N, CA, C and O atoms as CSV, one atom per row, in Angstrom:
chain,resi,resn,atom,element,x,y,z
A,1,MET,N,N,44.101,-44.660,21.079
A,1,MET,CA,C,42.658,-44.651,20.934
A,1,MET,C,C,42.344,-44.712,19.448
A,1,MET,O,O,42.863,-43.923,18.658
A,2,SER,N,N,41.502,-45.642,19.083
A,2,SER,CA,C,41.150,-45.773,17.677
A,2,SER,C,C,40.290,-44.601,17.233
A,2,SER,O,O,39.707,-43.892,18.053
A,3,SER,N,N,40.223,-44.412,15.938
A,3,SER,CA,C,39.437,-43.315,15.378
A,3,SER,C,C,37.969,-43.431,15.767
A,3,SER,O,O,37.336,-42.431,16.107
A,4,ALA,N,N,37.428,-44.632,15.720
A,4,ALA,CA,C,36.020,-44.836,16.077
A,4,ALA,C,C,35.794,-44.563,17.559
A,4,ALA,O,O,34.799,-43.941,17.931
A,5,ALA,N,N,36.702,-45.021,18.398
A,5,ALA,CA,C,36.571,-44.782,19.839
A,5,ALA,C,C,36.668,-43.294,20.142
A,5,ALA,O,O,35.938,-42.783,20.991
A,6,PHE,N,N,37.572,-42.594,19.446
A,6,PHE,CA,C,37.691,-41.149,19.642
A,6,PHE,C,C,36.401,-40.451,19.245
A,6,PHE,O,O,35.936,-39.559,19.955
A,7,GLN,N,N,35.821,-40.844,18.124
A,7,GLN,CA,C,34.584,-40.210,17.666
A,7,GLN,C,C,33.468,-40.401,18.675
A,7,GLN,O,O,32.702,-39.472,18.931
A,8,ILE,N,N,33.363,-41.583,19.247
A,8,ILE,CA,C,32.330,-41.840,20.254
A,8,ILE,C,C,32.599,-41.014,21.499
A,8,ILE,O,O,31.681,-40.397,22.039
A,9,ALA,N,N,33.847,-40.991,21.967
A,9,ALA,CA,C,34.193,-40.225,23.166
A,9,ALA,C,C,34.009,-38.733,22.953
A,9,ALA,O,O,33.649,-38.010,23.882
A,10,ALA,N,N,34.253,-38.269,21.735
A,10,ALA,CA,C,34.142,-36.839,21.441
A,10,ALA,C,C,32.699,-36.380,21.305
A,10,ALA,O,O,32.441,-35.177,21.294
A,11,LEU,N,N,31.759,-37.301,21.201
A,11,LEU,CA,C,30.358,-36.917,21.042
A,11,LEU,C,C,29.873,-36.023,22.177
A,11,LEU,O,O,29.026,-35.157,21.957
A,12,ARG,N,N,30.390,-36.214,23.372
A,12,ARG,CA,C,29.933,-35.390,24.494
A,12,ARG,C,C,30.412,-33.950,24.383
A,12,ARG,O,O,29.949,-33.084,25.124
A,13,PHE,N,N,31.333,-33.688,23.465
A,13,PHE,CA,C,31.849,-32.333,23.272
A,13,PHE,C,C,31.272,-31.658,22.028
A,13,PHE,O,O,31.730,-30.580,21.648
A,14,GLU,N,N,30.277,-32.273,21.391
A,14,GLU,CA,C,29.699,-31.681,20.182
A,14,GLU,C,C,28.892,-30.433,20.506
A,14,GLU,O,O,28.360,-30.281,21.606
A,15,GLU,N,N,28.816,-29.549,19.526
A,15,GLU,CA,C,28.050,-28.312,19.632
A,15,GLU,C,C,26.689,-28.511,18.982
A,15,GLU,O,O,26.537,-28.347,17.772
A,16,GLY,N,N,25.702,-28.867,19.798
A,16,GLY,CA,C,24.335,-29.004,19.301
A,16,GLY,C,C,24.230,-29.897,18.083
A,16,GLY,O,O,24.674,-31.045,18.096
A,17,ARG,N,N,23.635,-29.356,17.028
A,17,ARG,CA,C,23.429,-30.133,15.802
A,17,ARG,C,C,24.451,-29.802,14.730
A,17,ARG,O,O,24.181,-29.973,13.541
A,18,THR,N,N,25.593,-29.342,15.128
A,18,THR,CA,C,26.644,-29.032,14.168
A,18,THR,C,C,27.712,-30.128,14.240
A,18,THR,O,O,27.744,-30.892,15.204
A,19,PRO,N,N,28.573,-30.211,13.244
A,19,PRO,CA,C,29.634,-31.218,13.278
A,19,PRO,C,C,30.868,-30.743,14.057
A,19,PRO,O,O,31.910,-31.398,14.021
A,20,PHE,N,N,30.757,-29.613,14.758
A,20,PHE,CA,C,31.910,-29.022,15.429
A,20,PHE,C,C,31.914,-29.294,16.931
A,20,PHE,O,O,30.882,-29.596,17.529
A,21,LEU,N,N,33.089,-29.180,17.516
A,21,LEU,CA,C,33.238,-29.333,18.959
A,21,LEU,C,C,32.759,-28.066,19.663
A,21,LEU,O,O,32.819,-26.973,19.100
A,22,SER,N,N,32.288,-28.221,20.883
A,22,SER,CA,C,31.783,-27.104,21.661
A,22,SER,C,C,32.854,-26.594,22.621
A,22,SER,O,O,33.275,-27.305,23.534
A,23,ALA,N,N,33.286,-25.361,22.404
A,23,ALA,CA,C,34.270,-24.752,23.306
A,23,ALA,C,C,33.689,-24.652,24.711
A,23,ALA,O,O,34.401,-24.840,25.697
A,24,ARG,N,N,32.408,-24.358,24.801
A,24,ARG,CA,C,31.754,-24.224,26.102
A,24,ARG,C,C,31.812,-25.543,26.873
A,24,ARG,O,O,32.103,-25.555,28.069
A,25,ARG,N,N,31.536,-26.644,26.189
A,25,ARG,CA,C,31.550,-27.950,26.862
A,25,ARG,C,C,32.956,-28.357,27.290
A,25,ARG,O,O,33.139,-28.932,28.363
A,26,VAL,N,N,33.936,-28.063,26.460
A,26,VAL,CA,C,35.323,-28.366,26.827
A,26,VAL,C,C,35.730,-27.519,28.030
A,26,VAL,O,O,36.365,-28.018,28.959
A,27,ALA,N,N,35.365,-26.243,28.013
A,27,ALA,CA,C,35.678,-25.354,29.139
A,27,ALA,C,C,35.027,-25.859,30.424
A,27,ALA,O,O,35.659,-25.866,31.480
A,28,GLU,N,N,33.772,-26.280,30.337
A,28,GLU,CA,C,33.076,-26.819,31.514
A,28,GLU,C,C,33.784,-28.061,32.035
A,28,GLU,O,O,33.966,-28.213,33.243
A,29,GLN,N,N,34.180,-28.936,31.146
A,29,GLN,CA,C,34.865,-30.164,31.550
A,29,GLN,C,C,36.162,-29.848,32.294
A,29,GLN,O,O,36.497,-30.498,33.285
A,30,LEU,N,N,36.886,-28.842,31.802
A,30,LEU,CA,C,38.158,-28.485,32.420
A,30,LEU,C,C,37.999,-27.563,33.628
A,30,LEU,O,O,38.940,-27.381,34.400
A,31,GLY,N,N,36.815,-26.985,33.791
A,31,GLY,CA,C,36.604,-26.061,34.904
A,31,GLY,C,C,37.295,-24.729,34.684
A,31,GLY,O,O,37.787,-24.114,35.630
A,32,VAL,N,N,37.334,-24.280,33.429
A,32,VAL,CA,C,37.933,-22.985,33.087
A,32,VAL,C,C,36.898,-22.143,32.356
A,32,VAL,O,O,35.893,-22.664,31.871
A,33,ASN,N,N,37.146,-20.845,32.279
A,33,ASN,CA,C,36.239,-19.997,31.505
A,33,ASN,C,C,36.707,-19.968,30.049
A,33,ASN,O,O,37.782,-20.472,29.724
A,34,LEU,N,N,35.894,-19.379,29.185
A,34,LEU,CA,C,36.227,-19.364,27.758
A,34,LEU,C,C,37.506,-18.586,27.468
A,34,LEU,O,O,38.239,-18.928,26.540
A,35,GLY,N,N,37.781,-17.549,28.246
A,35,GLY,CA,C,39.021,-16.798,28.063
A,35,GLY,C,C,40.241,-17.658,28.329
A,35,GLY,O,O,41.217,-17.614,27.580
A,36,GLU,N,N,40.186,-18.447,29.405
A,36,GLU,CA,C,41.294,-19.342,29.732
A,36,GLU,C,C,41.440,-20.433,28.669
A,36,GLU,O,O,42.554,-20.787,28.285
A,37,LEU,N,N,40.317,-20.957,28.200
A,37,LEU,CA,C,40.367,-21.973,27.153
A,37,LEU,C,C,40.960,-21.405,25.869
A,37,LEU,O,O,41.757,-22.065,25.203
A,38,ALA,N,N,40.574,-20.189,25.528
A,38,ALA,CA,C,41.118,-19.541,24.337
A,38,ALA,C,C,42.638,-19.424,24.442
A,38,ALA,O,O,43.352,-19.707,23.480
A,39,GLY,N,N,43.131,-19.008,25.606
A,39,GLY,CA,C,44.573,-18.910,25.817
A,39,GLY,C,C,45.256,-20.261,25.732
A,39,GLY,O,O,46.363,-20.376,25.206
A,40,LEU,N,N,44.586,-21.290,26.255
A,40,LEU,CA,C,45.146,-22.639,26.235
A,40,LEU,C,C,45.333,-23.149,24.813
A,40,LEU,O,O,46.369,-23.728,24.487
A,41,ILE,N,N,44.327,-22.932,23.967
A,41,ILE,CA,C,44.386,-23.497,22.614
A,41,ILE,C,C,44.932,-22.519,21.581
A,41,ILE,O,O,45.085,-22.873,20.412
A,42,GLY,N,N,45.226,-21.290,22.003
A,42,GLY,CA,C,45.875,-20.338,21.111
A,42,GLY,C,C,44.978,-19.660,20.100
A,42,GLY,O,O,45.410,-19.376,18.983
A,43,VAL,N,N,43.725,-19.394,20.476
A,43,VAL,CA,C,42.827,-18.632,19.612
A,43,VAL,C,C,42.272,-17.452,20.401
A,43,VAL,O,O,42.303,-17.447,21.632
A,44,ALA,N,N,41.768,-16.462,19.689
A,44,ALA,CA,C,41.156,-15.311,20.347
A,44,ALA,C,C,39.844,-15.736,20.989
A,44,ALA,O,O,39.144,-16.600,20.461
A,45,ARG,N,N,39.509,-15.137,22.120
A,45,ARG,CA,C,38.279,-15.485,22.825
A,45,ARG,C,C,37.056,-15.298,21.928
A,45,ARG,O,O,36.148,-16.129,21.940
A,46,ASN,N,N,37.025,-14.222,21.157
A,46,ASN,CA,C,35.888,-13.975,20.270
A,46,ASN,C,C,35.743,-15.054,19.203
A,46,ASN,O,O,34.634,-15.331,18.744
A,47,THR,N,N,36.843,-15.654,18.815
A,47,THR,CA,C,36.811,-16.722,17.819
A,47,THR,C,C,36.063,-17.938,18.356
A,47,THR,O,O,35.431,-18.668,17.594
A,48,LEU,N,N,36.136,-18.157,19.677
A,48,LEU,CA,C,35.451,-19.308,20.269
A,48,LEU,C,C,33.942,-19.250,20.085
A,48,LEU,O,O,33.286,-20.286,19.976
A,49,THR,N,N,33.396,-18.050,20.051
A,49,THR,CA,C,31.945,-17.904,19.968
A,49,THR,C,C,31.449,-17.513,18.583
A,49,THR,O,O,30.244,-17.549,18.332
A,50,ALA,N,N,32.342,-17.144,17.685
A,50,ALA,CA,C,31.937,-16.723,16.337
A,50,ALA,C,C,31.732,-17.945,15.445
A,50,ALA,O,O,32.582,-18.834,15.399
A,51,LYS,N,N,30.615,-17.986,14.744
A,51,LYS,CA,C,30.345,-19.115,13.848
A,51,LYS,C,C,31.363,-19.190,12.716
A,51,LYS,O,O,31.653,-20.278,12.218
A,52,THR,N,N,31.906,-18.054,12.306
A,52,THR,CA,C,32.875,-18.049,11.212
A,52,THR,C,C,34.185,-18.719,11.610
A,52,THR,O,O,34.949,-19.143,10.743
A,53,GLY,N,N,34.450,-18.819,12.894
A,53,GLY,CA,C,35.691,-19.433,13.355
A,53,GLY,C,C,35.543,-20.878,13.754
A,53,GLY,O,O,36.459,-21.450,14.343
A,54,ALA,N,N,34.395,-21.495,13.443
A,54,ALA,CA,C,34.104,-22.846,13.921
A,54,ALA,C,C,35.168,-23.865,13.500
A,54,ALA,O,O,35.581,-24.693,14.311
A,55,ARG,N,N,35.609,-23.813,12.254
A,55,ARG,CA,C,36.615,-24.785,11.801
A,55,ARG,C,C,37.954,-24.576,12.506
A,55,ARG,O,O,38.624,-25.541,12.874
A,56,LYS,N,N,38.332,-23.333,12.690
A,56,LYS,CA,C,39.586,-23.028,13.375
A,56,LYS,C,C,39.520,-23.491,14.831
A,56,LYS,O,O,40.467,-24.088,15.344
A,57,VAL,N,N,38.407,-23.213,15.482
A,57,VAL,CA,C,38.227,-23.619,16.874
A,57,VAL,C,C,38.204,-25.143,16.970
A,57,VAL,O,O,38.811,-25.716,17.874
A,58,ASP,N,N,37.515,-25.795,16.053
A,58,ASP,CA,C,37.440,-27.246,16.038
A,58,ASP,C,C,38.839,-27.853,15.937
A,58,ASP,O,O,39.169,-28.797,16.655
A,59,ALA,N,N,39.644,-27.311,15.052
A,59,ALA,CA,C,41.017,-27.809,14.882
A,59,ALA,C,C,41.853,-27.578,16.139
A,59,ALA,O,O,42.680,-28.416,16.501
A,60,ALA,N,N,41.637,-26.443,16.801
A,60,ALA,CA,C,42.396,-26.131,18.015
A,60,ALA,C,C,41.923,-26.955,19.212
A,60,ALA,O,O,42.727,-27.316,20.071
A,61,LEU,N,N,40.628,-27.253,19.275
A,61,LEU,CA,C,40.072,-28.030,20.386
A,61,LEU,C,C,40.329,-29.524,20.254
A,61,LEU,O,O,40.387,-30.238,21.255
A,62,SER,N,N,40.482,-29.992,19.039
A,62,SER,CA,C,40.601,-31.419,18.792
A,62,SER,C,C,41.684,-32.112,19.625
A,62,SER,O,O,41.400,-33.160,20.204
A,63,PRO,N,N,42.906,-31.585,19.716
A,63,PRO,CA,C,43.911,-32.262,20.549
A,63,PRO,C,C,43.521,-32.315,22.027
A,63,PRO,O,O,43.800,-33.303,22.706
A,64,VAL,N,N,42.884,-31.267,22.523
A,64,VAL,CA,C,42.463,-31.248,23.926
A,64,VAL,C,C,41.394,-32.316,24.154
A,64,VAL,O,O,41.435,-33.038,25.150
A,65,VAL,N,N,40.452,-32.415,23.241
A,65,VAL,CA,C,39.392,-33.414,23.361
A,65,VAL,C,C,39.980,-34.815,23.273
A,65,VAL,O,O,39.561,-35.712,24.004
A,66,ARG,N,N,40.939,-35.006,22.391
A,66,ARG,CA,C,41.592,-36.328,22.289
A,66,ARG,C,C,42.300,-36.681,23.588
A,66,ARG,O,O,42.207,-37.812,24.065
A,67,ILE,N,N,43.011,-35.709,24.159
A,67,ILE,CA,C,43.718,-35.945,25.426
A,67,ILE,C,C,42.719,-36.271,26.534
A,67,ILE,O,O,42.897,-37.242,27.270
A,68,LEU,N,N,41.674,-35.465,26.649
A,68,LEU,CA,C,40.676,-35.701,27.696
A,68,LEU,C,C,39.971,-37.044,27.513
A,68,LEU,O,O,39.703,-37.742,28.491
A,69,SER,N,N,39.675,-37.400,26.286
A,69,SER,CA,C,39.011,-38.679,26.020
A,69,SER,C,C,39.908,-39.852,26.389
A,69,SER,O,O,39.463,-40.813,27.016
A,70,MET,N,N,41.163,-39.767,25.999
A,70,MET,CA,C,42.094,-40.838,26.310
A,70,MET,C,C,42.338,-40.931,27.817
A,70,MET,O,O,42.377,-42.028,28.375
A,71,ALA,N,N,42.502,-39.791,28.467
A,71,ALA,CA,C,42.716,-39.781,29.912
A,71,ALA,C,C,41.480,-40.291,30.652
A,71,ALA,O,O,41.607,-40.985,31.661
A,72,SER,N,N,40.299,-39.955,30.164
A,72,SER,CA,C,39.054,-40.444,30.780
A,72,SER,C,C,38.955,-41.956,30.669
A,72,SER,O,O,38.562,-42.642,31.612
A,73,GLU,N,N,39.317,-42.456,29.505
A,73,GLU,CA,C,39.299,-43.901,29.284
A,73,GLU,C,C,40.253,-44.599,30.252
A,73,GLU,O,O,39.925,-45.651,30.801
A,74,MET,N,N,41.418,-44.020,30.459
A,74,MET,CA,C,42.420,-44.629,31.322
A,74,MET,C,C,42.085,-44.468,32.800
A,74,MET,O,O,42.309,-45.382,33.594
A,75,ALA,N,N,41.547,-43.305,33.168
A,75,ALA,CA,C,41.238,-43.028,34.568
A,75,ALA,C,C,39.871,-43.569,34.966
A,75,ALA,O,O,39.587,-43.749,36.151
A,76,GLY,N,N,39.024,-43.828,33.969
A,76,GLY,CA,C,37.698,-44.347,34.248
A,76,GLY,C,C,36.691,-43.285,34.645
A,76,GLY,O,O,35.573,-43.608,35.048
A,77,ASP,N,N,37.076,-42.015,34.535
A,77,ASP,CA,C,36.193,-40.952,34.990
A,77,ASP,C,C,36.599,-39.640,34.335
A,77,ASP,O,O,37.783,-39.308,34.291
A,78,GLU,N,N,35.626,-38.895,33.827
A,78,GLU,CA,C,35.907,-37.613,33.163
A,78,GLU,C,C,36.470,-36.577,34.131
A,78,GLU,O,O,37.361,-35.807,33.773
A,79,GLN,N,N,35.958,-36.560,35.337
A,79,GLN,CA,C,36.409,-35.583,36.331
A,79,GLN,C,C,37.862,-35.831,36.716
A,79,GLN,O,O,38.645,-34.891,36.846
A,80,ARG,N,N,38.216,-37.087,36.896
A,80,ARG,CA,C,39.606,-37.427,37.225
A,80,ARG,C,C,40.536,-37.032,36.080
A,80,ARG,O,O,41.649,-36.557,36.304
A,81,ALA,N,N,40.067,-37.236,34.856
A,81,ALA,CA,C,40.870,-36.873,33.687
A,81,ALA,C,C,41.119,-35.371,33.649
A,81,ALA,O,O,42.229,-34.938,33.339
A,82,ALA,N,N,40.107,-34.575,33.959
A,82,ALA,CA,C,40.263,-33.118,33.970
A,82,ALA,C,C,41.230,-32.681,35.067
A,82,ALA,O,O,42.051,-31.788,34.859
A,83,ILE,N,N,41.131,-33.310,36.224
A,83,ILE,CA,C,42.055,-32.982,37.322
A,83,ILE,C,C,43.473,-33.356,36.931
A,83,ILE,O,O,44.404,-32.585,37.165
A,84,TRP,N,N,43.649,-34.539,36.334
A,84,TRP,CA,C,44.975,-34.947,35.868
A,84,TRP,C,C,45.513,-33.939,34.856
A,84,TRP,O,O,46.664,-33.513,34.952
A,85,PHE,N,N,44.690,-33.560,33.894
A,85,PHE,CA,C,45.083,-32.639,32.832
A,85,PHE,C,C,45.624,-31.327,33.403
A,85,PHE,O,O,46.621,-30.794,32.915
A,86,LYS,N,N,44.974,-30.821,34.418
A,86,LYS,CA,C,45.345,-29.513,34.965
A,86,LYS,C,C,46.426,-29.569,36.038
A,86,LYS,O,O,47.169,-28.602,36.205
A,87,HIS,N,N,46.533,-30.676,36.770
A,87,HIS,CA,C,47.358,-30.642,37.977
A,87,HIS,C,C,48.479,-31.673,38.084
A,87,HIS,O,O,49.401,-31.478,38.877
A,88,GLN,N,N,48.433,-32.751,37.324
A,88,GLN,CA,C,49.436,-33.805,37.485
A,88,GLN,C,C,50.639,-33.570,36.579
A,88,GLN,O,O,50.505,-33.587,35.355
A,89,PRO,N,N,51.816,-33.350,37.169
A,89,PRO,CA,C,53.017,-33.178,36.332
A,89,PRO,C,C,53.309,-34.461,35.548
A,89,PRO,O,O,53.153,-35.571,36.057
A,90,ILE,N,N,53.734,-34.277,34.310
A,90,ILE,CA,C,54.084,-35.410,33.455
A,90,ILE,C,C,55.584,-35.660,33.598
A,90,ILE,O,O,56.390,-34.747,33.421
A,91,PRO,N,N,55.953,-36.897,33.918
A,91,PRO,CA,C,57.374,-37.208,34.103
A,91,PRO,C,C,58.205,-36.834,32.877
A,91,PRO,O,O,57.802,-37.058,31.736
A,92,GLY,N,N,59.366,-36.263,33.146
A,92,GLY,CA,C,60.285,-35.910,32.075
A,92,GLY,C,C,60.062,-34.522,31.486
A,92,GLY,O,O,60.771,-34.128,30.560
A,93,TRP,N,N,59.100,-33.781,32.003
A,93,TRP,CA,C,58.812,-32.451,31.463
A,93,TRP,C,C,58.954,-31.360,32.522
A,93,TRP,O,O,58.214,-30.376,32.509
A,94,ALA,N,N,59.892,-31.534,33.426
A,94,ALA,CA,C,60.253,-30.505,34.418
A,94,ALA,C,C,59.047,-29.978,35.188
A,94,ALA,O,O,58.910,-28.773,35.396
A,95,GLY,N,N,58.183,-30.886,35.605
A,95,GLY,CA,C,57.040,-30.496,36.417
A,95,GLY,C,C,55.869,-29.914,35.653
A,95,GLY,O,O,54.915,-29.430,36.261
A,96,LYS,N,N,55.924,-29.952,34.322
A,96,LYS,CA,C,54.819,-29.404,33.535
A,96,LYS,C,C,53.666,-30.401,33.468
A,96,LYS,O,O,53.863,-31.615,33.410
A,97,THR,N,N,52.464,-29.846,33.476
A,97,THR,CA,C,51.251,-30.654,33.361
A,97,THR,C,C,50.833,-30.741,31.896
A,97,THR,O,O,51.416,-30.084,31.034
A,98,ALA,N,N,49.821,-31.553,31.627
A,98,ALA,CA,C,49.271,-31.628,30.272
A,98,ALA,C,C,48.763,-30.248,29.863
A,98,ALA,O,O,48.935,-29.838,28.715
A,99,TYR,N,N,48.140,-29.532,30.793
A,99,TYR,CA,C,47.651,-28.176,30.523
A,99,TYR,C,C,48.799,-27.275,30.056
A,99,TYR,O,O,48.676,-26.554,29.066
A,100,ASP,N,N,49.910,-27.330,30.786
A,100,ASP,CA,C,51.078,-26.509,30.436
A,100,ASP,C,C,51.620,-26.868,29.057
A,100,ASP,O,O,51.945,-25.986,28.262
A,101,LEU,N,N,51.715,-28.157,28.780
A,101,LEU,CA,C,52.265,-28.589,27.499
A,101,LEU,C,C,51.350,-28.211,26.339
A,101,LEU,O,O,51.828,-27.792,25.285
A,102,VAL,N,N,50.038,-28.355,26.525
A,102,VAL,CA,C,49.107,-27.943,25.473
A,102,VAL,C,C,49.226,-26.437,25.250
A,102,VAL,O,O,49.232,-25.972,24.110
A,103,HIS,N,N,49.318,-25.692,26.323
A,103,HIS,CA,C,49.469,-24.238,26.215
A,103,HIS,C,C,50.741,-23.876,25.458
A,103,HIS,O,O,50.780,-22.874,24.744
A,104,ASP,N,N,51.779,-24.690,25.614
A,104,ASP,CA,C,53.056,-24.464,24.925
A,104,ASP,C,C,53.074,-25.029,23.508
A,104,ASP,O,O,54.108,-24.994,22.841
A,105,GLY,N,N,51.928,-25.552,23.040
A,105,GLY,CA,C,51.853,-26.098,21.686
A,105,GLY,C,C,52.396,-27.505,21.547
A,105,GLY,O,O,52.766,-27.926,20.451
A,106,LYS,N,N,52.445,-28.240,22.656
A,106,LYS,CA,C,53.011,-29.585,22.646
A,106,LYS,C,C,51.961,-30.660,22.961
A,106,LYS,O,O,52.251,-31.627,23.666
A,107,ALA,N,N,50.757,-30.488,22.443
A,107,ALA,CA,C,49.689,-31.466,22.684
A,107,ALA,C,C,50.077,-32.846,22.179
A,107,ALA,O,O,49.707,-33.852,22.785
A,108,GLU,N,N,50.815,-32.907,21.079
A,108,GLU,CA,C,51.219,-34.208,20.535
A,108,GLU,C,C,52.135,-34.956,21.502
A,108,GLU,O,O,52.147,-36.187,21.509
A,109,LYS,N,N,52.899,-34.231,22.315
A,109,LYS,CA,C,53.760,-34.871,23.317
A,109,LYS,C,C,52.919,-35.518,24.410
A,109,LYS,O,O,53.248,-36.599,24.897
A,110,VAL,N,N,51.831,-34.852,24.793
A,110,VAL,CA,C,50.922,-35.408,25.795
A,110,VAL,C,C,50.247,-36.663,25.243
A,110,VAL,O,O,50.140,-37.673,25.938
A,111,LEU,N,N,49.798,-36.596,24.003
A,111,LEU,CA,C,49.170,-37.762,23.375
A,111,LEU,C,C,50.158,-38.928,23.280
A,111,LEU,O,O,49.784,-40.076,23.521
A,112,SER,N,N,51.392,-38.644,22.936
A,112,SER,CA,C,52.417,-39.688,22.868
A,112,SER,C,C,52.657,-40.306,24.236
A,112,SER,O,O,52.799,-41.523,24.362
A,113,TYR,N,N,52.701,-39.461,25.259
A,113,TYR,CA,C,52.883,-39.945,26.631
A,113,TYR,C,C,51.735,-40.874,27.026
A,113,TYR,O,O,51.963,-41.955,27.569
A,114,LEU,N,N,50.496,-40.445,26.749
A,114,LEU,CA,C,49.336,-41.261,27.097
A,114,LEU,C,C,49.335,-42.583,26.328
A,114,LEU,O,O,48.992,-43.626,26.886
A,115,GLU,N,N,49.714,-42.543,25.067
A,115,GLU,CA,C,49.803,-43.774,24.271
A,115,GLU,C,C,50.841,-44.719,24.880
A,115,GLU,O,O,50.611,-45.925,24.968
A,116,ALA,N,N,51.974,-44.173,25.295
A,116,ALA,CA,C,53.024,-44.998,25.895
A,116,ALA,C,C,52.553,-45.633,27.197
A,116,ALA,O,O,52.784,-46.819,27.437
A,117,VAL,N,N,51.893,-44.842,28.034
A,117,VAL,CA,C,51.386,-45.361,29.305
A,117,VAL,C,C,50.332,-46.440,29.049
A,117,VAL,O,O,50.324,-47.483,29.703
A,118,ARG,N,N,49.452,-46.178,28.096
A,118,ARG,CA,C,48.399,-47.150,27.777
A,118,ARG,C,C,49.004,-48.446,27.231
A,118,ARG,O,O,48.445,-49.526,27.420
A,119,SER,N,N,50.150,-48.330,26.553
A,119,SER,CA,C,50.818,-49.516,25.996
A,119,SER,C,C,51.627,-50.280,27.028
A,119,SER,O,O,52.181,-51.340,26.734
A,120,GLY,N,N,51.694,-49.742,28.233
A,120,GLY,CA,C,52.401,-50.436,29.306
A,120,GLY,C,C,53.783,-49.902,29.604
A,120,GLY,O,O,54.494,-50.466,30.436
A,121,VAL,N,N,54.181,-48.826,28.943
A,121,VAL,CA,C,55.469,-48.211,29.222
A,121,VAL,C,C,55.288,-47.309,30.421
A,121,VAL,O,O,54.468,-46.391,30.396
A,122,TYR,N,N,56.041,-47.561,31.462
A,122,TYR,CA,C,55.941,-46.722,32.650
A,122,TYR,C,C,56.870,-45.537,32.465
A,122,TYR,O,O,58.067,-45.702,32.233
A,123,ALA,N,N,56.313,-44.349,32.568
A,123,ALA,CA,C,57.133,-43.151,32.379
A,123,ALA,C,C,57.389,-42.477,33.705
A,123,ALA,O,O,58.063,-41.448,33.754
C-alpha cells in the first residue's frame, strides 16, 4: 500500500480534529473494548484516553491501522478485514491470527504476509 493510499485509508481512524489516530475507532472496527485494544498494542489502558499519550498511542496503533487498511483493500470490506484480523490463521504461523501476531509484537510479519499475498505470492 502506498503512503498516499495508506493516508486516505487511515482517515476513517482519525481522532476528530487532531492529527492522531482514534483508539476508540480502531476498537470499534475490531469489535473489542479499549482494554483489549490496549493489551493488543502493548500500552496501558489509561494511555489510550490520555492526551499526553497521543503520540505513543498513535505509534502503537499505526501498524494495526495499516494492517486493517490493507486487508480492507484486499477483502473489499472493512468488516471482512476485521473478521480476518481476529479469526483467520495465517499460514506458516502455527495457527496464529493477525491479532495474535500483533499481540506478540510481530505486526511487521503480518504486513509482509499481506504484501506477499497482494503481490501474487500464495502463502
